[in-house]
Backbone of each chain as nested JSON, in Angstrom:
{
  "chains": [
    {"id": "A", "residues": [
      {"number": 1, "name": "MET", "atoms": {"N": [98.982, 135.733, 65.654], "CA": [99.465, 134.382, 65.418], "C": [98.539, 133.352, 66.032]}},
      {"number": 2, "name": "SER", "atoms": {"N": [98.147, 133.614, 67.294], "CA": [97.295, 132.623, 67.945], "C": [95.904, 132.594, 67.331]}},
      {"number": 3, "name": "ALA", "atoms": {"N": [95.456, 133.75, 66.834], "CA": [94.119, 133.802, 66.251], "C": [94.03, 132.927, 65.005]}},
      {"number": 4, "name": "ILE", "atoms": {"N": [95.045, 132.971, 64.174], "CA": [95.019, 132.175, 62.952], "C": [95.241, 130.7, 63.234]}},
      {"number": 5, "name": "SER", "atoms": {"N": [96.247, 130.396, 64.066], "CA": [96.521, 128.977, 64.302], "C": [95.385, 128.311, 65.063]}},
      {"number": 6, "name": "SER", "atoms": {"N": [94.623, 129.108, 65.829], "CA": [93.53, 128.496, 66.568], "C": [92.414, 128.027, 65.634]}},
      {"number": 7, "name": "LEU", "atoms": {"N": [92.39, 128.556, 64.43], "CA": [91.42, 128.086, 63.448], "C": [91.699, 126.642, 63.044]}},
      {"number": 8, "name": "PHE", "atoms": {"N": [92.951, 126.255, 63.181], "CA": [93.337, 124.905, 62.763], "C": [93.514, 123.989, 63.961]}},
      {"number": 9, "name": "GLY", "atoms": {"N": [92.755, 124.216, 64.992], "CA": [92.811, 123.359, 66.159], "C": [94.036, 123.638, 66.998]}},
      {"number": 10, "name": "LYS", "atoms": {"N": [94.458, 122.621, 67.716], "CA": [95.519, 122.779, 68.703], "C": [96.854, 123.138, 68.076]}},
      {"number": 11, "name": "GLN", "atoms": {"N": [97.439, 124.217, 68.55], "CA": [98.759, 124.554, 68.047], "C": [99.808, 123.811, 68.866]}},
      {"number": 12, "name": "PRO", "atoms": {"N": [100.948, 123.483, 68.264], "CA": [101.97, 122.811, 69.058], "C": [102.439, 123.715, 70.187]}},
      {"number": 13, "name": "LYS", "atoms": {"N": [102.554, 123.139, 71.363], "CA": [102.962, 123.901, 72.535], "C": [104.395, 124.367, 72.39]}},
      {"number": 14, "name": "ASP", "atoms": {"N": [104.661, 125.581, 72.873], "CA": [106.074, 125.93, 72.81], "C": [106.825, 125.201, 73.921]}},
      {"number": 15, "name": "ASP", "atoms": {"N": [108.072, 124.937, 73.651], "CA": [108.872, 124.05, 74.491], "C": [108.908, 124.46, 75.953]}},
      {"number": 16, "name": "GLU", "atoms": {"N": [109.005, 125.754, 76.199], "CA": [109.142, 126.216, 77.57], "C": [107.939, 125.788, 78.41]}},
      {"number": 17, "name": "GLN", "atoms": {"N": [106.751, 125.945, 77.831], "CA": [105.531, 125.561, 78.546], "C": [105.516, 124.069, 78.845]}},
      {"number": 18, "name": "THR", "atoms": {"N": [105.876, 123.263, 77.836], "CA": [105.866, 121.812, 78.023], "C": [106.853, 121.38, 79.102]}},
      {"number": 19, "name": "VAL", "atoms": {"N": [108.038, 121.952, 79.049], "CA": [109.067, 121.591, 80.026], "C": [108.632, 121.988, 81.436]}},
      {"number": 20, "name": "LEU", "atoms": {"N": [108.096, 123.195, 81.563], "CA": [107.618, 123.668, 82.863], "C": [106.545, 122.754, 83.424]}},
      {"number": 21, "name": "LYS", "atoms": {"N": [105.612, 122.381, 82.541], "CA": [104.506, 121.537, 82.963], "C": [105.024, 120.185, 83.448]}},
      {"number": 22, "name": "GLN", "atoms": {"N": [105.949, 119.606, 82.688], "CA": [106.488, 118.31, 83.081], "C": [107.27, 118.385, 84.386]}},
      {"number": 23, "name": "GLN", "atoms": {"N": [108.019, 119.471, 84.563], "CA": [108.764, 119.644, 85.817], "C": [107.828, 119.705, 87.007]}},
      {"number": 24, "name": "LEU", "atoms": {"N": [106.765, 120.458, 86.812], "CA": [105.792, 120.616, 87.882], "C": [105.111, 119.283, 88.208]}},
      {"number": 25, "name": "GLN", "atoms": {"N": [104.736, 118.541, 87.169], "CA": [104.086, 117.244, 87.372], "C": [105.02, 116.279, 88.1]}},
      {"number": 26, "name": "GLU", "atoms": {"N": [106.286, 116.293, 87.698], "CA": [107.278, 115.424, 88.321], "C": [107.395, 115.736, 89.814]}},
      {"number": 27, "name": "LYS", "atoms": {"N": [107.466, 117.03, 90.087], "CA": [107.598, 117.505, 91.464], "C": [106.388, 117.075, 92.317]}},
      {"number": 28, "name": "ILE", "atoms": {"N": [105.206, 117.274, 91.773], "CA": [103.989, 116.926, 92.502], "C": [103.902, 115.413, 92.729]}},
      {"number": 29, "name": "LYS", "atoms": {"N": [104.258, 114.636, 91.696], "CA": [104.251, 113.176, 91.833], "C": [105.18, 112.728, 92.947]}},
      {"number": 30, "name": "GLN", "atoms": {"N": [106.363, 113.354, 93.018], "CA": [107.316, 113.011, 94.076], "C": [106.74, 113.315, 95.452]}},
      {"number": 31, "name": "GLU", "atoms": {"N": [106.067, 114.458, 95.556], "CA": [105.471, 114.839, 96.846], "C": [104.426, 113.801, 97.277]}},
      {"number": 32, "name": "PHE", "atoms": {"N": [103.585, 113.389, 96.328], "CA": [102.57, 112.381, 96.64], "C": [103.218, 111.063, 97.034]}},
      {"number": 33, "name": "ALA", "atoms": {"N": [104.281, 110.685, 96.342], "CA": [104.955, 109.42, 96.638], "C": [105.566, 109.448, 98.038]}},
      {"number": 34, "name": "VAL", "atoms": {"N": [106.166, 110.58, 98.402], "CA": [106.753, 110.716, 99.735], "C": [105.667, 110.618, 100.806]}},
      {"number": 35, "name": "ALA", "atoms": {"N": [104.539, 111.297, 100.564], "CA": [103.44, 111.259, 101.53], "C": [102.921, 109.829, 101.687]}},
      {"number": 36, "name": "ASN", "atoms": {"N": [102.826, 109.111, 100.571], "CA": [102.312, 107.748, 100.59], "C": [103.237, 106.811, 101.359]}},
      {"number": 37, "name": "ILE", "atoms": {"N": [104.521, 106.912, 101.099], "CA": [105.477, 106.03, 101.756], "C": [105.572, 106.353, 103.249]}},
      {"number": 38, "name": "SER", "atoms": {"N": [105.48, 107.629, 103.615], "CA": [105.596, 107.922, 105.042], "C": [104.337, 107.499, 105.792]}},
      {"number": 39, "name": "GLU", "atoms": {"N": [103.199, 107.542, 105.121], "CA": [101.972, 107.022, 105.734], "C": [102.112, 105.521, 105.994]}},
      {"number": 40, "name": "LEU", "atoms": {"N": [102.671, 104.802, 105.022], "CA": [102.879, 103.364, 105.196], "C": [103.859, 103.09, 106.34]}},
      {"number": 41, "name": "VAL", "atoms": {"N": [104.964, 103.821, 106.36], "CA": [105.968, 103.628, 107.413], "C": [105.358, 103.878, 108.793]}},
      {"number": 42, "name": "ASN", "atoms": {"N": [104.587, 104.965, 108.922], "CA": [103.991, 105.278, 110.222], "C": [103.033, 104.196, 110.695]}},
      {"number": 43, "name": "ARG", "atoms": {"N": [102.116, 103.791, 109.802], "CA": [101.104, 102.808, 110.222], "C": [101.709, 101.435, 110.434]}},
      {"number": 44, "name": "LEU", "atoms": {"N": [102.668, 101.079, 109.583], "CA": [103.329, 99.784, 109.734], "C": [104.129, 99.742, 111.043]}},
      {"number": 45, "name": "THR", "atoms": {"N": [104.854, 100.801, 111.329], "CA": [105.629, 100.856, 112.57], "C": [104.716, 100.673, 113.78]}},
      {"number": 46, "name": "GLU", "atoms": {"N": [103.625, 101.437, 113.797], "CA": [102.734, 101.37, 114.952], "C": [102.139, 99.972, 115.122]}},
      {"number": 47, "name": "ASN", "atoms": {"N": [101.644, 99.398, 114.01], "CA": [100.993, 98.094, 114.109], "C": [101.968, 96.968, 114.417]}},
      {"number": 48, "name": "CYS", "atoms": {"N": [103.166, 97.01, 113.856], "CA": [104.127, 95.947, 114.122], "C": [104.787, 96.13, 115.486]}},
      {"number": 49, "name": "PHE", "atoms": {"N": [104.901, 97.371, 115.917], "CA": [105.376, 97.611, 117.285], "C": [104.401, 96.981, 118.273]}},
      {"number": 50, "name": "ASN", "atoms": {"N": [103.118, 97.228, 118.078], "CA": [102.111, 96.634, 118.962], "C": [102.074, 95.124, 118.848]}},
      {"number": 51, "name": "ASN", "atoms": {"N": [102.294, 94.624, 117.623], "CA": [102.241, 93.181, 117.391], "C": [103.431, 92.463, 118.036]}},
      {"number": 52, "name": "CYS", "atoms": {"N": [104.597, 93.069, 117.985], "CA": [105.828, 92.358, 118.376], "C": [106.39, 92.739, 119.737]}},
      {"number": 53, "name": "ILE", "atoms": {"N": [106.276, 93.999, 120.103], "CA": [106.936, 94.44, 121.333], "C": [105.903, 94.501, 122.457]}},
      {"number": 54, "name": "THR", "atoms": {"N": [105.674, 93.37, 123.095], "CA": [104.655, 93.341, 124.142], "C": [105.208, 93.901, 125.443]}},
      {"number": 55, "name": "THR", "atoms": {"N": [106.448, 93.524, 125.756], "CA": [107.119, 94.09, 126.927], "C": [108.468, 94.657, 126.494]}},
      {"number": 56, "name": "PRO", "atoms": {"N": [108.569, 95.988, 126.389], "CA": [109.831, 96.577, 125.933], "C": [110.97, 96.233, 126.887]}},
      {"number": 57, "name": "THR", "atoms": {"N": [112.056, 95.724, 126.339], "CA": [113.239, 95.435, 127.149], "C": [114.356, 96.411, 126.776]}},
      {"number": 58, "name": "GLY", "atoms": {"N": [115.556, 96.143, 127.258], "CA": [116.672, 97.059, 127.058], "C": [117.103, 97.263, 125.621]}},
      {"number": 59, "name": "SER", "atoms": {"N": [116.747, 96.324, 124.733], "CA": [117.075, 96.48, 123.31], "C": [116.163, 95.572, 122.491]}},
      {"number": 60, "name": "LEU", "atoms": {"N": [116.186, 95.745, 121.155], "CA": [115.426, 94.841, 120.298], "C": [116.217, 93.542, 120.203]}},
      {"number": 61, "name": "ASP", "atoms": {"N": [115.719, 92.468, 120.807], "CA": [116.473, 91.213, 120.707], "C": [116.163, 90.512, 119.381]}},
      {"number": 62, "name": "THR", "atoms": {"N": [116.826, 89.375, 119.166], "CA": [116.674, 88.675, 117.885], "C": [115.216, 88.303, 117.607]}},
      {"number": 63, "name": "ASN", "atoms": {"N": [114.521, 87.859, 118.65], "CA": [113.107, 87.519, 118.485], "C": [112.291, 88.722, 118.025]}},
      {"number": 64, "name": "ASP", "atoms": {"N": [112.534, 89.859, 118.686], "CA": [111.825, 91.092, 118.315], "C": [112.093, 91.429, 116.85]}},
      {"number": 65, "name": "GLN", "atoms": {"N": [113.376, 91.342, 116.476], "CA": [113.752, 91.702, 115.108], "C": [113.116, 90.778, 114.081]}},
      {"number": 66, "name": "ASN", "atoms": {"N": [113.12, 89.465, 114.385], "CA": [112.464, 88.518, 113.473], "C": [110.99, 88.838, 113.329]}},
      {"number": 67, "name": "CYS", "atoms": {"N": [110.363, 89.059, 114.477], "CA": [108.93, 89.351, 114.464], "C": [108.641, 90.606, 113.641]}},
      {"number": 68, "name": "ILE", "atoms": {"N": [109.425, 91.653, 113.845], "CA": [109.184, 92.915, 113.134], "C": [109.342, 92.727, 111.625]}},
      {"number": 69, "name": "SER", "atoms": {"N": [110.375, 91.983, 111.261], "CA": [110.598, 91.795, 109.833], "C": [109.475, 90.96, 109.198]}},
      {"number": 70, "name": "GLN", "atoms": {"N": [109.026, 89.914, 109.907], "CA": [107.924, 89.108, 109.378], "C": [106.611, 89.887, 109.378]}},
      {"number": 71, "name": "CYS", "atoms": {"N": [106.419, 90.644, 110.449], "CA": [105.209, 91.464, 110.549], "C": [105.143, 92.483, 109.405]}},
      {"number": 72, "name": "ALA", "atoms": {"N": [106.279, 93.079, 109.088], "CA": [106.32, 94.077, 108.015], "C": [105.905, 93.463, 106.671]}},
      {"number": 73, "name": "THR", "atoms": {"N": [106.386, 92.249, 106.412], "CA": [106.007, 91.562, 105.177], "C": [104.501, 91.274, 105.162]}},
      {"number": 74, "name": "LYS", "atoms": {"N": [104.002, 90.801, 106.311], "CA": [102.574, 90.511, 106.415], "C": [101.73, 91.779, 106.241]}},
      {"number": 75, "name": "TYR", "atoms": {"N": [102.213, 92.87, 106.826], "CA": [101.441, 94.118, 106.73], "C": [101.336, 94.587, 105.278]}},
      {"number": 76, "name": "THR", "atoms": {"N": [102.458, 94.458, 104.557], "CA": [102.468, 94.832, 103.141], "C": [101.504, 93.954, 102.338]}},
      {"number": 77, "name": "GLN", "atoms": {"N": [101.496, 92.642, 102.701], "CA": [100.569, 91.713, 102.065], "C": [99.119, 92.15, 102.328]}},
      {"number": 78, "name": "ALA", "atoms": {"N": [98.834, 92.488, 103.581], "CA": [97.486, 92.941, 103.943], "C": [97.123, 94.203, 103.161]}},
      {"number": 79, "name": "TRP", "atoms": {"N": [98.084, 95.109, 103.019], "CA": [97.86, 96.357, 102.264], "C": [97.44, 96.042, 100.829]}},
      {"number": 80, "name": "ASN", "atoms": {"N": [98.142, 95.075, 100.228], "CA": [97.831, 94.707, 98.848], "C": [96.456, 94.067, 98.707]}},
      {"number": 81, "name": "ILE", "atoms": {"N": [96.079, 93.235, 99.686], "CA": [94.752, 92.604, 99.657], "C": [93.664, 93.677, 99.765]}},
      {"number": 82, "name": "ILE", "atoms": {"N": [93.838, 94.596, 100.719], "CA": [92.865, 95.677, 100.899], "C": [92.764, 96.516, 99.629]}},
      {"number": 83, "name": "SER", "atoms": {"N": [93.905, 96.827, 99.05], "CA": [93.924, 97.644, 97.841], "C": [93.138, 96.978, 96.708]}},
      {"number": 84, "name": "LYS", "atoms": {"N": [93.407, 95.679, 96.494], "CA": [92.737, 94.93, 95.432], "C": [91.228, 94.842, 95.688]}},
      {"number": 85, "name": "THR", "atoms": {"N": [90.873, 94.458, 96.93], "CA": [89.462, 94.289, 97.277], "C": [88.718, 95.628, 97.196]}},
      {"number": 86, "name": "TYR", "atoms": {"N": [89.358, 96.678, 97.652], "CA": [88.746, 98.02, 97.639], "C": [88.452, 98.469, 96.213]}},
      {"number": 87, "name": "ILE", "atoms": {"N": [89.39, 98.227, 95.317], "CA": [89.192, 98.614, 93.919], "C": [88.03, 97.831, 93.308]}},
      {"number": 88, "name": "GLN", "atoms": {"N": [87.956, 96.522, 93.633], "CA": [86.83, 95.71, 93.145], "C": [85.5, 96.242, 93.677]}},
      {"number": 89, "name": "LEU", "atoms": {"N": [85.463, 96.525, 94.992], "CA": [84.225, 97.006, 95.608], "C": [83.829, 98.374, 95.062]}},
      {"number": 90, "name": "ALA", "atoms": {"N": [84.807, 99.21, 94.803], "CA": [84.528, 100.57, 94.334], "C": [83.943, 100.567, 92.929]}},
      {"number": 91, "name": "ARG", "atoms": {"N": [84.197, 99.499, 92.166], "CA": [83.658, 99.425, 90.812], "C": [82.16, 99.153, 90.813]}},
      {"number": 92, "name": "HIS", "atoms": {"N": [81.636, 98.559, 91.901], "CA": [80.22, 98.191, 91.927], "C": [79.342, 99.258, 92.581]}}
    ]},
    {"id": "B", "residues": [
      {"number": 1, "name": "MET", "atoms": {"N": [116.067, 116.783, 94.985], "CA": [114.866, 117.344, 94.339], "C": [115.097, 118.818, 94.003]}},
      {"number": 2, "name": "SER", "atoms": {"N": [115.077, 119.155, 92.741], "CA": [115.344, 120.549, 92.361], "C": [114.122, 121.428, 92.624]}},
      {"number": 3, "name": "GLU", "atoms": {"N": [114.395, 122.634, 93.029], "CA": [113.303, 123.57, 93.275], "C": [112.855, 124.2, 91.964]}},
      {"number": 4, "name": "LEU", "atoms": {"N": [111.572, 124.437, 91.868], "CA": [111.074, 125.124, 90.679], "C": [111.167, 126.629, 90.9]}},
      {"number": 5, "name": "ASP", "atoms": {"N": [111.51, 127.307, 89.853], "CA": [111.613, 128.758, 89.917], "C": [110.205, 129.364, 89.91]}},
      {"number": 6, "name": "PRO", "atoms": {"N": [109.826, 130.04, 91.005], "CA": [108.466, 130.598, 91.076], "C": [108.172, 131.569, 89.932]}},
      {"number": 7, "name": "GLN", "atoms": {"N": [109.229, 132.261, 89.486], "CA": [109.014, 133.212, 88.389], "C": [108.731, 132.486, 87.08]}},
      {"number": 8, "name": "ALA", "atoms": {"N": [109.352, 131.306, 86.941], "CA": [109.076, 130.509, 85.75], "C": [107.62, 130.04, 85.764]}},
      {"number": 9, "name": "LEU", "atoms": {"N": [107.135, 129.698, 86.967], "CA": [105.751, 129.234, 87.086], "C": [104.757, 130.315, 86.672]}},
      {"number": 10, "name": "ALA", "atoms": {"N": [105.135, 131.559, 86.955], "CA": [104.247, 132.664, 86.599], "C": [104.094, 132.79, 85.087]}},
      {"number": 11, "name": "LYS", "atoms": {"N": [104.997, 132.17, 84.364], "CA": [104.95, 132.254, 82.894], "C": [103.998, 131.236, 82.267]}},
      {"number": 12, "name": "LEU", "atoms": {"N": [103.475, 130.344, 83.071], "CA": [102.574, 129.328, 82.508], "C": [101.374, 129.98, 81.839]}},
      {"number": 13, "name": "ASP", "atoms": {"N": [101.084, 129.551, 80.626], "CA": [99.934, 130.153, 79.944], "C": [98.627, 129.528, 80.43]}},
      {"number": 14, "name": "GLN", "atoms": {"N": [97.544, 130.168, 80.034], "CA": [96.218, 129.783, 80.511], "C": [95.9, 128.309, 80.234]}},
      {"number": 15, "name": "GLU", "atoms": {"N": [96.227, 127.878, 79.018], "CA": [95.901, 126.517, 78.608], "C": [96.673, 125.492, 79.455]}},
      {"number": 16, "name": "THR", "atoms": {"N": [97.962, 125.76, 79.636], "CA": [98.793, 124.853, 80.434], "C": [98.317, 124.811, 81.881]}},
      {"number": 17, "name": "ARG", "atoms": {"N": [97.908, 125.98, 82.386], "CA": [97.389, 126.026, 83.755], "C": [96.17, 125.122, 83.918]}},
      {"number": 18, "name": "GLN", "atoms": {"N": [95.296, 125.196, 82.908], "CA": [94.071, 124.402, 82.969], "C": [94.379, 122.896, 82.903]}},
      {"number": 19, "name": "GLU", "atoms": {"N": [95.311, 122.54, 82.0], "CA": [95.719, 121.136, 81.89], "C": [96.292, 120.642, 83.208]}},
      {"number": 20, "name": "LEU", "atoms": {"N": [97.125, 121.474, 83.813], "CA": [97.75, 121.099, 85.079], "C": [96.722, 120.935, 86.182]}},
      {"number": 21, "name": "SER", "atoms": {"N": [95.75, 121.813, 86.184], "CA": [94.748, 121.76, 87.231], "C": [93.899, 120.489, 87.116]}},
      {"number": 22, "name": "GLN", "atoms": {"N": [93.554, 120.114, 85.882], "CA": [92.8, 118.863, 85.69], "C": [93.64, 117.658, 86.085]}},
      {"number": 23, "name": "TRP", "atoms": {"N": [94.9, 117.701, 85.703], "CA": [95.816, 116.609, 86.039], "C": [95.97, 116.481, 87.56]}},
      {"number": 24, "name": "ALA", "atoms": {"N": [96.115, 117.637, 88.214], "CA": [96.303, 117.637, 89.664], "C": [95.085, 117.077, 90.378]}},
      {"number": 25, "name": "GLN", "atoms": {"N": [93.909, 117.363, 89.82], "CA": [92.69, 116.847, 90.44], "C": [92.656, 115.321, 90.406]}},
      {"number": 26, "name": "LYS", "atoms": {"N": [93.068, 114.753, 89.254], "CA": [93.121, 113.289, 89.13], "C": [94.135, 112.703, 90.094]}},
      {"number": 27, "name": "GLU", "atoms": {"N": [95.293, 113.339, 90.212], "CA": [96.327, 112.86, 91.138], "C": [95.831, 112.902, 92.58]}},
      {"number": 28, "name": "THR", "atoms": {"N": [95.086, 113.958, 92.905], "CA": [94.543, 114.086, 94.252], "C": [93.551, 112.96, 94.547]}},
      {"number": 29, "name": "GLU", "atoms": {"N": [92.726, 112.618, 93.548], "CA": [91.784, 111.51, 93.736], "C": [92.524, 110.205, 93.976]}},
      {"number": 30, "name": "LYS", "atoms": {"N": [93.592, 109.986, 93.21], "CA": [94.399, 108.775, 93.399], "C": [94.989, 108.739, 94.802]}},
      {"number": 31, "name": "ALA", "atoms": {"N": [95.479, 109.904, 95.261], "CA": [96.092, 109.975, 96.591], "C": [95.061, 109.69, 97.674]}},
      {"number": 32, "name": "GLN", "atoms": {"N": [93.822, 110.184, 97.459], "CA": [92.761, 109.942, 98.443], "C": [92.418, 108.454, 98.505]}},
      {"number": 33, "name": "LEU", "atoms": {"N": [92.418, 107.813, 97.34], "CA": [92.171, 106.375, 97.268], "C": [93.23, 105.616, 98.068]}},
      {"number": 34, "name": "GLN", "atoms": {"N": [94.489, 105.995, 97.869], "CA": [95.576, 105.353, 98.6], "C": [95.466, 105.606, 100.096]}},
      {"number": 35, "name": "GLN", "atoms": {"N": [95.049, 106.806, 100.448], "CA": [94.872, 107.151, 101.85], "C": [93.812, 106.251, 102.484]}},
      {"number": 36, "name": "ASN", "atoms": {"N": [92.733, 105.985, 101.743], "CA": [91.706, 105.056, 102.232], "C": [92.277, 103.653, 102.411]}},
      {"number": 37, "name": "VAL", "atoms": {"N": [93.108, 103.215, 101.474], "CA": [93.715, 101.886, 101.599], "C": [94.55, 101.816, 102.883]}},
      {"number": 38, "name": "HIS", "atoms": {"N": [95.289, 102.878, 103.192], "CA": [96.048, 102.912, 104.441], "C": [95.129, 102.791, 105.648]}},
      {"number": 39, "name": "ARG", "atoms": {"N": [94.033, 103.55, 105.613], "CA": [93.083, 103.564, 106.725], "C": [92.453, 102.186, 106.914]}},
      {"number": 40, "name": "PHE", "atoms": {"N": [91.983, 101.576, 105.818], "CA": [91.313, 100.275, 105.911], "C": [92.293, 99.166, 106.309]}},
      {"number": 41, "name": "THR", "atoms": {"N": [93.523, 99.226, 105.786], "CA": [94.518, 98.216, 106.157], "C": [94.767, 98.275, 107.662]}},
      {"number": 42, "name": "ASP", "atoms": {"N": [94.944, 99.482, 108.17], "CA": [95.158, 99.697, 109.596], "C": [94.0, 99.119, 110.408]}},
      {"number": 43, "name": "MET", "atoms": {"N": [92.78, 99.473, 109.986], "CA": [91.572, 99.051, 110.688], "C": [91.439, 97.518, 110.697]}},
      {"number": 44, "name": "CYS", "atoms": {"N": [91.603, 96.891, 109.531], "CA": [91.392, 95.449, 109.435], "C": [92.558, 94.664, 110.033]}},
      {"number": 45, "name": "TRP", "atoms": {"N": [93.742, 95.232, 109.975], "CA": [94.888, 94.588, 110.637], "C": [94.605, 94.467, 112.128]}},
      {"number": 46, "name": "LYS", "atoms": {"N": [94.126, 95.557, 112.73], "CA": [93.844, 95.55, 114.17], "C": [92.772, 94.527, 114.514]}},
      {"number": 47, "name": "LYS", "atoms": {"N": [91.791, 94.346, 113.615], "CA": [90.72, 93.372, 113.881], "C": [91.176, 91.941, 113.665]}},
      {"number": 48, "name": "CYS", "atoms": {"N": [92.02, 91.709, 112.66], "CA": [92.284, 90.333, 112.221], "C": [93.585, 89.735, 112.732]}},
      {"number": 49, "name": "ILE", "atoms": {"N": [94.59, 90.553, 113.001], "CA": [95.895, 90.012, 113.386], "C": [96.054, 90.134, 114.897]}},
      {"number": 50, "name": "THR", "atoms": {"N": [95.851, 89.011, 115.573], "CA": [95.845, 89.061, 117.031], "C": [97.116, 88.451, 117.625]}},
      {"number": 51, "name": "GLU", "atoms": {"N": [97.764, 87.569, 116.862], "CA": [98.969, 86.905, 117.362], "C": [100.227, 87.563, 116.786]}},
      {"number": 52, "name": "PRO", "atoms": {"N": [101.322, 87.596, 117.588], "CA": [102.593, 88.109, 117.044], "C": [103.029, 87.31, 115.812]}},
      {"number": 53, "name": "ALA", "atoms": {"N": [103.652, 87.991, 114.849], "CA": [104.051, 87.34, 113.598], "C": [105.089, 86.255, 113.852]}},
      {"number": 54, "name": "THR", "atoms": {"N": [104.832, 85.055, 113.328], "CA": [105.823, 83.982, 113.423], "C": [106.233, 83.501, 112.034]}},
      {"number": 55, "name": "SER", "atoms": {"N": [105.587, 84.048, 111.013], "CA": [106.031, 83.742, 109.655], "C": [105.837, 84.978, 108.786]}},
      {"number": 56, "name": "GLY", "atoms": {"N": [106.487, 84.961, 107.63], "CA": [106.47, 86.138, 106.761], "C": [105.282, 86.206, 105.834]}},
      {"number": 57, "name": "SER", "atoms": {"N": [104.245, 85.389, 106.1], "CA": [103.055, 85.575, 105.266], "C": [101.788, 85.353, 106.083]}},
      {"number": 58, "name": "LEU", "atoms": {"N": [100.705, 85.949, 105.634], "CA": [99.432, 85.848, 106.335], "C": [98.934, 84.407, 106.293]}},
      {"number": 59, "name": "THR", "atoms": {"N": [98.344, 83.927, 107.38], "CA": [97.697, 82.617, 107.339], "C": [96.43, 82.757, 106.5]}},
      {"number": 60, "name": "SER", "atoms": {"N": [95.876, 81.603, 106.073], "CA": [94.678, 81.692, 105.227], "C": [93.505, 82.295, 106.009]}},
      {"number": 61, "name": "GLN", "atoms": {"N": [93.468, 82.025, 107.332], "CA": [92.41, 82.63, 108.156], "C": [92.565, 84.146, 108.21]}},
      {"number": 62, "name": "GLU", "atoms": {"N": [93.805, 84.594, 108.401], "CA": [94.046, 86.037, 108.468], "C": [93.68, 86.693, 107.142]}},
      {"number": 63, "name": "GLU", "atoms": {"N": [94.044, 85.999, 106.053], "CA": [93.77, 86.549, 104.736], "C": [92.273, 86.714, 104.493]}},
      {"number": 64, "name": "SER", "atoms": {"N": [91.497, 85.656, 104.822], "CA": [90.061, 85.782, 104.577], "C": [89.421, 86.755, 105.563]}},
      {"number": 65, "name": "CYS", "atoms": {"N": [89.976, 86.834, 106.768], "CA": [89.458, 87.818, 107.731], "C": [89.614, 89.233, 107.171]}},
      {"number": 66, "name": "ILE", "atoms": {"N": [90.75, 89.512, 106.546], "CA": [91.005, 90.85, 106.019], "C": [90.052, 91.193, 104.866]}},
      {"number": 67, "name": "THR", "atoms": {"N": [89.851, 90.219, 103.978], "CA": [88.895, 90.444, 102.879], "C": [87.483, 90.65, 103.434]}},
      {"number": 68, "name": "ASN", "atoms": {"N": [87.067, 89.753, 104.342], "CA": [85.744, 89.881, 104.953], "C": [85.589, 91.206, 105.694]}},
      {"number": 69, "name": "CYS", "atoms": {"N": [86.644, 91.607, 106.38], "CA": [86.615, 92.846, 107.158], "C": [86.249, 94.035, 106.275]}},
      {"number": 70, "name": "LEU", "atoms": {"N": [86.917, 94.133, 105.123], "CA": [86.646, 95.274, 104.245], "C": [85.241, 95.189, 103.645]}},
      {"number": 71, "name": "GLN", "atoms": {"N": [84.84, 93.968, 103.229], "CA": [83.5, 93.812, 102.651], "C": [82.405, 94.16, 103.661]}},
      {"number": 72, "name": "ARG", "atoms": {"N": [82.565, 93.68, 104.904], "CA": [81.554, 93.978, 105.932], "C": [81.565, 95.458, 106.306]}},
      {"number": 73, "name": "PHE", "atoms": {"N": [82.732, 96.086, 106.209], "CA": [82.79, 97.525, 106.485], "C": [81.956, 98.288, 105.457]}},
      {"number": 74, "name": "PHE", "atoms": {"N": [82.073, 97.876, 104.188], "CA": [81.285, 98.522, 103.132], "C": [79.799, 98.24, 103.314]}},
      {"number": 75, "name": "ASP", "atoms": {"N": [79.46, 96.998, 103.715], "CA": [78.057, 96.659, 104.018], "C": [77.529, 97.566, 105.124]}},
      {"number": 76, "name": "THR", "atoms": {"N": [78.343, 97.722, 106.162], "CA": [77.949, 98.573, 107.289], "C": [77.715, 99.998, 106.816]}},
      {"number": 77, "name": "ASN", "atoms": {"N": [78.622, 100.458, 105.955], "CA": [78.497, 101.817, 105.427], "C": [77.192, 101.989, 104.645]}},
      {"number": 78, "name": "SER", "atoms": {"N": [76.853, 101.025, 103.767], "CA": [75.614, 101.23, 102.996], "C": [74.388, 101.103, 103.88]}},
      {"number": 79, "name": "MET", "atoms": {"N": [74.487, 100.256, 104.92], "CA": [73.357, 100.148, 105.829], "C": [73.13, 101.463, 106.574]}},
      {"number": 80, "name": "VAL", "atoms": {"N": [74.214, 102.09, 107.004], "CA": [74.092, 103.371, 107.711], "C": [73.506, 104.433, 106.778]}},
      {"number": 81, "name": "VAL", "atoms": {"N": [73.95, 104.421, 105.511], "CA": [73.403, 105.377, 104.543], "C": [71.894, 105.187, 104.399]}},
      {"number": 82, "name": "GLN", "atoms": {"N": [71.461, 103.917, 104.299], "CA": [70.026, 103.634, 104.191], "C": [69.263, 104.114, 105.424]}},
      {"number": 83, "name": "LEU", "atoms": {"N": [69.824, 103.857, 106.59], "CA": [69.178, 104.294, 107.829], "C": [69.001, 105.805, 107.858]}},
      {"number": 84, "name": "VAL", "atoms": {"N": [70.024, 106.508, 107.401], "CA": [69.948, 107.964, 107.385], "C": [68.884, 108.433, 106.388]}},
      {"number": 85, "name": "GLN", "atoms": {"N": [68.847, 107.751, 105.23], "CA": [67.853, 108.137, 104.212], "C": [66.432, 107.906, 104.702]}},
      {"number": 86, "name": "ARG", "atoms": {"N": [66.25, 106.838, 105.476], "CA": [64.912, 106.549, 106.005], "C": [64.648, 107.339, 107.287]}},
      {"number": 87, "name": "LYS", "atoms": {"N": [65.593, 108.231, 107.616], "CA": [65.495, 109.04, 108.825], "C": [65.278, 108.181, 110.067]}},
      {"number": 88, "name": "ALA", "atoms": {"N": [65.872, 106.991, 110.03], "CA": [65.717, 106.081, 111.16], "C": [66.698, 106.411, 112.285]}},
      {"number": 89, "name": "LEU", "atoms": {"N": [67.541, 107.401, 112.035], "CA": [68.498, 107.756, 113.085], "C": [68.079, 109.045, 113.78]}}
    ]}
  ]
}
């Protein structure tokens, strides 16, 4: 069967193979997404902790919380700038 | 997240395996690119952001510092490559 159909180029994939392939791709994509988000969380936490918590006190006070939330937004902004600039530079 | 049946994976035919392997290579390259963005953001944040955050957006100075930081890092990288090629190191 495969010998004859191969004469006519690509044969339609049987469903089981296609489904398996898509499941695997989905799974791998999720793994990459999790790795990416945890890398962001780790680096953002460290940098905003250093930026905002200069002298650790008994709890995160309102000032600390405001700073962390603003810092997180700024860090994400910085990430986007680096991403855009890096892609431009990589093209040249 | 559902687990894939390892026995089902063993059923993958040669062609599908090859397609998957090429696809995985592209995904890995994308992931490496993102990993670099994390590294550079971390590096340039440390250089450019010296004051605690008082607003939810980068100042224009911080913004241009971050862009300059990455560009100068790439300049530094190509200069080092040239030095190595000229065996100046």
